[in-house]
N, C-alpha and C positions, 0 to 999 in steps of 0.2 A: 504494500500500500504506500503510495507516494505522498509527498507534501502538496497540499493545495494552497493557493495564494490568491489574494485579491489585490489588483493594482489597475487603476484606470484613470484616464485624463479627466474624467468628471470631477475628481477630487481636487485637481489643480485649479479648476474653474471657480472654486469657493474662494473669493477674493475680498480682502478688506478694503474699506474706502480710503485708507491711508496707511502709513507705517504701523505695523502690528507684528508682535512676535509669532502669532499663529498665521503664517503666510504660505502661499503656494510653493515657495522655494523649499519648504520642508520636504514636501513629497517629491519634488524634482531631485533633491539630494539623495533621498532614500532610493528612488527608482534607479538613479545612475549608479549608486554604490552597490546595490543588490544585483543589478544586471551585470556589472563588472565581476561580481562574485559568482556568477553563473546561475542566478535565480531561475531563468527561463529553461535551463537544462535540468535543474534540480527539482522543479515543481511544476504543477499543472495550474494554469490560469482558470479561475472561476469567474463566470460571466456576472456582470453587475446588473441588478434590477432594483427598482424602487420597492421599499417596504410598503406593505399594505396597511390600511388603517387598523384592521383587526390585529395585526402583528404588533404594531406600535402600541395599541390599546391594552395590551397585556401589562404594560408598565407605565404608560402615560395616560393622563385623564382625557376624557372626551373633550372637555372644554379647552384644554391646552392644545390638543391636536386641531380643533376647529379654529382657534385663534392663529396658530402657526400657518395653517393652510390659507387663511384669509389675508394675513399681513406679509408673508415672506415672498411668495413666488413673483419673480421679476422685479423685485424692489431692493432697495438698500436702506440700511439703518442700523440701529443699536437696540438690543434687548436689555442690556444693562451696561454699565460703564466699560466692561471688558468684552462683551459678546456682540459681535457684529453679524450682519448678513448682507450679502450682495445679490445681484440679479439671478445668479445661478446657485446660490447657497441652498435653496430648497431642494433642488435636484440632487446636489451633492449629499445633503443630509439624509434624504430618503435612500439614496444608493448606498451610503455607508452602513446604514442599519440593515437594509435588505441583503446586501452582499455578504456582510459579516454573518447574518442569520443563516444564509444558504451555505456558507462555508462551514459553520458550526454543525448544521444538521448533516452535511456530507461527511464530516468527521465522525459524528455520532453513529451514522448508519454504516460506516466502514468503507466508504468510497475513498477517503483519505485517512492516513494515520494521524497526521497533524496538520495544522493550518496556520497561516500567517495573513492577517488582514491589514493591508497598508492603506488606511482610509483616513479621511478628514472631512468634516470637522470631527474633533474628538468628542467623547461622550460622557465620561464618568462623573462630571459635575452636574449633568442635567437631572433635575428632579422630576418626579411624576407630573408636576404641574408648572414647571418653569425652566427656562434656559438660564445658564450661568457659566462663568469660567471658560469661555470660548466654546461651550458645548451646546448643541441644539437637541439632539436625541441621544438617549443613553444606549449606545451600541452594545456594550457588554450586558446590560440588563435585558435588552430586547433579545439577545442571543441566548442568555441563560433561561429566560422564560420560554423561548421557542424549544430549547432542549428539553425542558420539563414537559412541555405540551407534546413533544415527540416521544416521550416515554422514559427519559432519564429520571431515575428516582432521586438522585442527589447531584447537584452541580456545585463546584467550587469556583469562586472568582478571586484570583490573587492579583492585587493591585500594587505594582511597584513604582507608580508615578510618584514624584516628589510631593505632589499635592494630594491630600486625602480625597478619596472618591465619595464625597458626601451623598451624591445622587444614588449611586449603586447601593451604598449602605442603607439609606433610608427606604429605598424601594423594597428591600428584602429584610427590613429590620425585625419583623415578627414572623419570618418564614424559616422554619427549621430545615427546609430542603435545599436551601442555598446558603453555603458557607462563604462569607465574605471576609477576606484577610487583607489588610493593608499595612505596608511599611512606608513611612512618609516623614517629612520634616514636620516637627511640632514644637511649639505653636507656630502656625503659619497659615496662609490661605488654604482652605476657606474657614478655618477656625474650629473644625470638627476633627474627630479622630483620636480622642483621648482614650487611654487604656480602659477606662471604666465604661465606655460605650460598647456594650457586649450583646445587644439585641434585647428584644422585649417579648413578653408572652411566650408563645410556643417557640419563638426564635431566640430565646435567651441562651447565650453561649455560642450562637452561630455567627456572631460578628466579632472579629479579632483584630485589634489595632495595636501596632507598635509605632509610637511616635518618637522619632529620634531628633535630638537637637542639632542645629547647624554645626558643621564641622565633622560630623560622622561620615564614614566612607564605607568601602567594601567590607572591612572587617566587622563593623557593627551591623551592617545590613545582613551579611551572611550569618552572623551570630543569631539574628532574629529568625532567619530561615531555619537554622539548625535546632534552636531551642524551642521555637514556637510553631512556625508554619509547617515544617515537615511532620512533626509529631501530630499536630492538629489535623492535617490532611490525611495522614495514615489512619487516624482514629475515625474520621468522617467517612472515608472510603468513597469519594465521589465517582460517578460514572463518567464525568467529563471535567477537565480543568480548563478554565478560561483565564487568560492573563490580560489584565489592563496594563499594557506595556508602555509606560511613559519612560522617556530617557532624559528627563530634566533633573534627575538626581546626579547627573554626571558633573564632575568637578569643573568642566568648561562651560556649563550652562549658565546663561546670564540671569535667570529668574529666581534662583534658589541658592541654598547654602550647603547642600550635602556634597560629598566628595567621591562619588562613585567613579570607576574606570570601566573601560571596555571589558577587562578581565572579570570584574564584578558582575556585569550583566551576563556574561557567558556562564559564570558560576551559578547565578540564580536560575537561568534557563536549564542548566544541567540538573539541578536539584528537582525542579518541577517536572522535567521529563522523566527523571527516575521515579518520582511519585506516580506519575501517570502510567508508567510501565508496570508498576507494582499493583496498582489498585483500579486503574481505569482503562485497561486494555490499550494503553498508549495514547488515549484520546485527549488531545490538548490543542487549544487554539489561542494564539497570541494576537491581540489587536492593538493597533497604534493609538496611543493617547498623546501625551506631551513630549517635549524634547525640542529645544529652540536654538542650540548651537548646531549648525548644519553638519559640520565635520564629525562632532561627537555622536550625533544622531545616526549618521550613516555608518560610521565604524562600529558602533555598538550593535546596530541591527545586523550587520554582517556577521558578527560573533553569534548572535542569537540564531540567525539562519543556519549557521554551521551546526549548531546543536540540534535544531529541529529537523534537519535533513538527515541526521544519523539513522541507521536502521533500528529495528525493534529492540527489545530488552537486551541489555548487555550484561555479561557475566562479570559484574564488578560490585564491590561493596560501597555503600554510601557511608561517608565519614561525617559524623556530627562534629560541630565546632568549626572554628576557622581553619581553612585549608592553606596550603603553601601559596596558592595562587590568589588568595583572597585580597591582597593589596599590600601596601607598604608597611602596615603595622602588624605585629605578631599577635597582639591581644586586643580585644575590644576596649575602648575607653571606659572609664568609670561611669560616664554619663550613658554610654551605650548599654552597658550591663544593667544599669538602674532602669532604663526604659524597658528592657526585656523582663526584668523582675516585676515591674508594675503590671505588665500584661499578664504574666503568670499568676500574680496575686489576684487580679481581677477575675480570673477563670478557675480559681481553686475549686476543687470538687470535680472538675473534668479530669478524666484519667490522664490525658496527655499533659496536663498542666501541673501535675504533682511533682515535687522535687525528686530527682533520682535517688535511689537508696545510697546512703553514705555521702550525700552531697556536702561539700565543704563551704558552699556559699555561692554567690553570684559568679557566673562564668563556668561553673562545673559542667563538664560534658555529659550529655544524656547517653544512656545505653543505646546501642544501635537498634534500629527498627527490625 
């Protein structure tokens, strides 16, 4: 089973009315970098089509969809101080949601092993009833809901964008069938994503947030994966893993203060592919969110493509804790360890969040899954 991918010029035609970090050049840089890395030989292109109202309506309100369909097509303007739309933004937004949904269901039913959706506008800030943070429709949420409707019992959404995905979290906050996990800079825009935001009602425990302070990098982020995300995912055992793959936590990105590198993005992708191979039949789809330094965005996505393009389960062990390729620091900072401990404390009572036997304190490695 091959890699499926979404890439189309419709996403380039979503244009701001003036200078803006979420600009068409982002997708041009991604396209050129991935084509040079052999994307077209390594994967199969998935046709783009507009999401239907009933598909969007699984996660967005009818009133919001009606307003968007009335105000956006063929027009330009602003939905909030950050979020613009241009004459072709409506078509791009519908295509981003529809094509990502189709790629996700193709992975779910076995036509592809993994998927990579190179779309814009991004989506994870979009709430059920409003656009925000450059996002019009919540592509990850639309795809997760479609997977559930297609028969997936459990879906995990892992968000590694530097900004917390408030929209995705809130859409599924009381839903125990969708596990939302986010590692992000905190406190930072949009102001959500504290460790004690863990879900509500039947969904209590199915929202997992690790908020890291500015200055943290590969070592701290991968520590969050190894101590929190991988154990939580293995316990949840999703049928499908979706990645809200933003690349604005890169050290070169102009909008934030985390210090990730290309090696760190590769290592996150390796961990999630390992999880998908263990519990989800390899089924994993990554979809583009943020990332505003063009070179860092392109290089990091080439690393992720290389991981996604690998064949099925490999005979290797997964190592918990920081790895040799995690980054320049050997151990997570005190602030990074504290952030992980806050998340674990918020989820006490969950089997995956209990301290390992004989733990000597923050930073202690967990037993292997």
